[in-house]
N, C-alpha and C positions, 0 to 999 in steps of 0.2 A: 454412582456419585454424580453430583451436579457439576456442570462445567460452565465457563464463561465464554462469549464470543472473543475471538482474538486471533492473531497471527501466531503460528508456531511452525518451527522449522521441521515438520513432519506432518503427514497426512495419514490419518488412521480411521478405520470404521469400528474400533473395538468398543467405543462408549456406549453405554446402555443404561437403562434404569431411571433416568431423569429426564431433564430438558436442558436446553442451551439459554443461559440468561445473558442479558444485554450487559454490555461493557463500554461505557462512554469515554474511556480514556483516549485522548487524542495522540496519535502516533506520527502523523505527518501533516504539516502546514504547507501548502503548495501555493506560491504565487506565480502568476503568469505575467512576464514582463511585457509581452505584445498583446495582452488582453485575453481574458478568460473565454474559452470556447463555450459554444452554446450547449454542448452535450455534456455538462459536468457529471450527471448521474451515470453516464456510460463510459466513464474513463476507468480503465483497468490499470491498476498500479501493480505491475508485475514484480514478483519477488523471487520465487525459487521454483525450479523444475525438479522432476523426478522421473526415473526410468524404470525402476524395478517394483512390482507389486507381488507381494507373497500371499494374496488372499484377504489380509487385513490392513496391512500398512504399506505405504509407499516409502521408498528410500533411494539414496543415490548409490550406484556401483562405483566402487573405488577406482577401477581401471577403465572407465568409459573413455572411449577415443574422442577426439575433438568433435563436437557436433553443433558448432554454431555457424550461421550463414554469413558469407562475406557481406560487409556493408553495401556493396554495389548492387547486391540483390535487393536489399530493402530500399534502395533508392528508386527502384521500379515501382513502389507502392504509390508514390505521389511526389510532387515537388514542395509541398508545404512542410516546413519544419516548424515544430511547436517547442519553444524553450519552457522549461519548468524549473522555478527556483525552489528547491525542496528543504524544509528544515525538518529533520527527522528525530524522533525521540529514541534514546537508546533501547534496543531490545536485546533479548538473549542471542537472536540469530543477527549476525553482523551482515546485513544485506542492505544494498542501495536499491530502493524502489524507484521505478519511473514507468512511463508509458512505453508500450511496445509499438514498433521496433525502435530501440535505443541506438543511436549513432554515436553519440559522444557525451562523456561526463567531464565537467570541470569541478573540481573540489578545492576546499581551503587546505592550507598546508598540513594541518594536523590530521587529515583524513586522506588516505591513498586508496584509490579504487583498485580492485583486483578482478579481472574477468577470467572465470574458470573455463574448463573444457566444454561444458554445456552451454555456455553463452550467458550464464548469470552473473551478476556483479556483486561481489563482495567488497569488503573494505577492511583496512587495518588503521589503527590510530587511537587516539584519545578523544573523549568528548562526543558529544551528539553530532551526527553527521549533518553537514550542511554543503549542498552542492547544486549545480545547475545541470540539468539533463536536457539533451536535444533529441527529439524523437520525431519520426514522420507521423503526420496526422491523417494519412490516407489509408486505403486498404486496397488489395488487387481485386478487380472485378470478377464476378462468376465465370465469365467467359475465359479469362486469363488462368484461373485456377483449373477449370476444367481441361484445358490444353496443357497444363504442366504435368505430363506424364513422362517417365523415363528421365535419366540424368542422375546426378549425384545425390545419394542419399547416406547420411551419416549414421554409423553405429546401428545398422538395421536390426541385428540380433538383439541389442539392448532395448530398442523402441518398439519391438514386436513381441516381447516376452509376456506370457500370461501364466498364471498360477493354474494348478488343476481345475478344471470347470466341468460341470455336470453336463449331461447330454441335453438337458432341457434348455440350459444357457446357451449352448453352442447352437441348438436348433433355433432358438429365438434370434440369435445373430444372423443366421443364415436367411431366415424368413424376412428379415428387415432389410439386409444389405446385399445379399448374393446377387441379386438381379440388377443392382445399379451399375452403371458403366465407368464411374470415375470416383476417386477418392473424395472430391469435393462433395459429389451427390450424396455420398454416404455419410459424410459429416453432418451435411444440411439435413438429411432425413432423420438422423439420430436427434439433432437438435429439436426438430419439430416434434418428433415422437414424445420425447420427454416433456416438452412444454405443455403439450396437449393432453397427454394420457396420465401424467403424474401430477402430485402436489407438493408444494414446499411447506415443511414443517420444522419447528425447533425442538419438537418432542422426541427424544430418543426412543430407539426401540426398547421394549421391555426387558428382554433377555438377551444373553450373549449369543444364543441360537438364531434370534431374529435380527441381529446386528451383522448380517452378512450380505454379501453382494447378491447371491441368488435369492434370498428371502426379499430384498428390496425389489429386484427385478420382477419376480414371479408372483408376490403375494402382497406386500405392503404397498408398494407404488408411492410412498411418500418418504421424504427424508430431507436432510440439509444438503448444501452445495457439494460437499464432499462425495456423497452418494451419487449424485448426478455426474460428476466429473469422472469419478472412477469407474462408473458404469460405461460411459462413453468411450472413455480411452480403451477399456478392456474389449468392449464389443468390436471397436475398430481394429484392434490388433487381431482378433480371431480372423479377420479378413485379409490379413497382410498390409493393413494400413500403418504407417510409422506415426505414432502419436504418443503424447507424454502428458502427465499431470503437472499443473501449475497452480502455485497459490499466491495471494498477495491481497490487494484490496480493490473494492469496486465502488466508485462514486465518491461521495463525501457531502458535506454540508457547506454551503458558502457563508462565510463571516463578513457581513457588510461593514462592520466596524474595523475590522482588520484587513479587508480587501485580500482575503486568501481563502483557498478550500481546506476546510478541517476534515480531516479523515481519521475516524477512530476506529477502536477495535471492533466496534459493530459492523464495520464495512469489511471485515475479513472475508475472503472468497477463494473459491477454487474454480478452475476451468480446465479447458483442454487446448493443447497446441498440436496441429497436424502439419507434418512437413509436406511441401510442395517444391520440388526441384525448379530453380531459377528465381524462387521468392522466399523460401526460408520457412520459418515456423509461423504459422497463421493461427490466431486464437478462435475458438468456438466456445459458447457457453450454453450447455443444455439446461441450467437451472431454470425452473419456470417462475413467472412474476409471483411476487408476494414476500420476498425476503425483507423488503424495506418495512412494510407494515408489520411484519412479525417482530422485528426488533425495535421498532420506533416507540413502541408502547412503554418501554422500559426507560426511555430518555425524557421524562416529563419535565425535568429541570434544565433542559438543554438550552433554552434561550438565554438564561442567566449565565451559562458557562461560556457563551459567545463573548460577553463583555470581558469576563475575567481572563479568558485565554487570549484575547486581543491584546489586553494590556501587558500581560505576561510576554506575549510574543514580540511586541514592540520594545519592551525592556530588554529582552534577550538579544534582539536584533541590533538596537542602536547603542546599547551600553555595554553588555556583557560580551558580546561577539566582536567587538572592534578589535582589530589587529593592532600590534604594538606600533606598527608605523603610523596607523590613524590616530591612535591616542597619542602619540608624540607630536602629530601635526596639530591636533586641537590644542595641546599644551603650549605649543610654540606660537600659535595665533593668539592665544590668551595672553601670553607673556608679552608679546609685541603690542597688544592693545594697551595693556597696564603700563608698560614703559612709555609709550606715546603720550598717554594721559598724565603720568606723573611728570613728564618732562615739559609740560605746559604748552604743548604744541596746538592747543586748542581743545575744543569739546570733542570727545571720543565718539566714534560712530555709534548711533542708536541700536544698531543691530551687527556686532562684530562677527557674528557667526550665523550669516543669513541661510546657510545651507542645512543648518540643524531643524529638526521639526519642532513646531511651537511647543509641544508638550514637554520636550526636553529642557527647554529654556526656564520651565517653571519647576524643574525637578529638584533644584537646590532649596528654594523656598519651602517646597512641600516636605523636604526631608527634615528641615529645621523645625517645622511645626509639628511634624509627627514626633520628634525627640523632646520638644517642649511639653507635648500632651503626655508622653510617656513619663517624664520627670514629675509633672503635676499629679498624674494618677498615682505614682509610686509613693509620693508624699502624702497624698490624701489617705492612703491605706495604712499609714504607719500606726495609726492608733487602733487598729482592729486586732483581734486575736490572730494567731498564726494559722488556726483551722480556717478562718474566714478569708485570709489572704490567700491561702493555698487553693481554696475552693474558687475563688474569683479568678485566679490565675489559670486554673484547669478550664 
């Protein structure tokens, strides 16, 4: 069966027989209050992590012990904190996406964040999530990660679990990793090996037998991101390295009209996190280049969506998402302005609400004109047969 690109609250290798088609639906709009970073295409919007792999599907163990790193560990990554104001579309998975490592989340009153045992951020509440995330923008150096040996390791049995593997797969893992001295060297070696010796494709395996990890590693050597992240996590685990599968989104497209990063379902991605004592979970991405070009061909109408989505985002942000207190404040200022004008205290200010965007001040006249056009159109069509009117409305 065919499938579309997009985030799902599971990672599975069972799909076969067709290809993954593009999905331009926007799921995240990200504003950067302190200025957008230069590496927009390299931003990983982390979502969900998984510990158990049964050979086909990743899942979460119900009784997994607490396995998140303390925030003081992540402060060692760097001193620069990157705020992100994120407007999310409602998904089936109630997840708060943000850059890793995430230090703090501030949400609106209708959305309450929940941090689970694995360190993932979920939420409960009504409406689309809107929140501000604060993340460290740095990363530990290779020298720091090479020396991060020994120390606290969370839920080792959960994050080193592997399904039954053939001798060929185990032998491949030994030949690639057994002689390397540190977990960091093993992770980097696998990253380079997959990026250089494999290719990225949206074409799914032809049969269920070919949609297996062993066939991907030993024969096909081509696949989408979930194959690469799964293979890397499993091969690392055979060597006792604590690793897990993670999915979310990678990159996005900058909207110059709306001044935000638009993240679509096309950017859905999977990668790996490896545990380093004293630093926590560090991401690695073994997927080779080419995923952007493979999906971009299905988004030929994307430039037009920028303008429409920017207008919709501004409407939601400045009109629909105003809190009750903000709405009351606007009405109160308008009432005072009308009262002063009617009392004959002089000419009212030319701009009573200077803090409103210019386009909002034209919103009222635009709505009036739209209603007049609708009335004129409905009167014009009264003389036409019912079938013609129904067709025109359709």
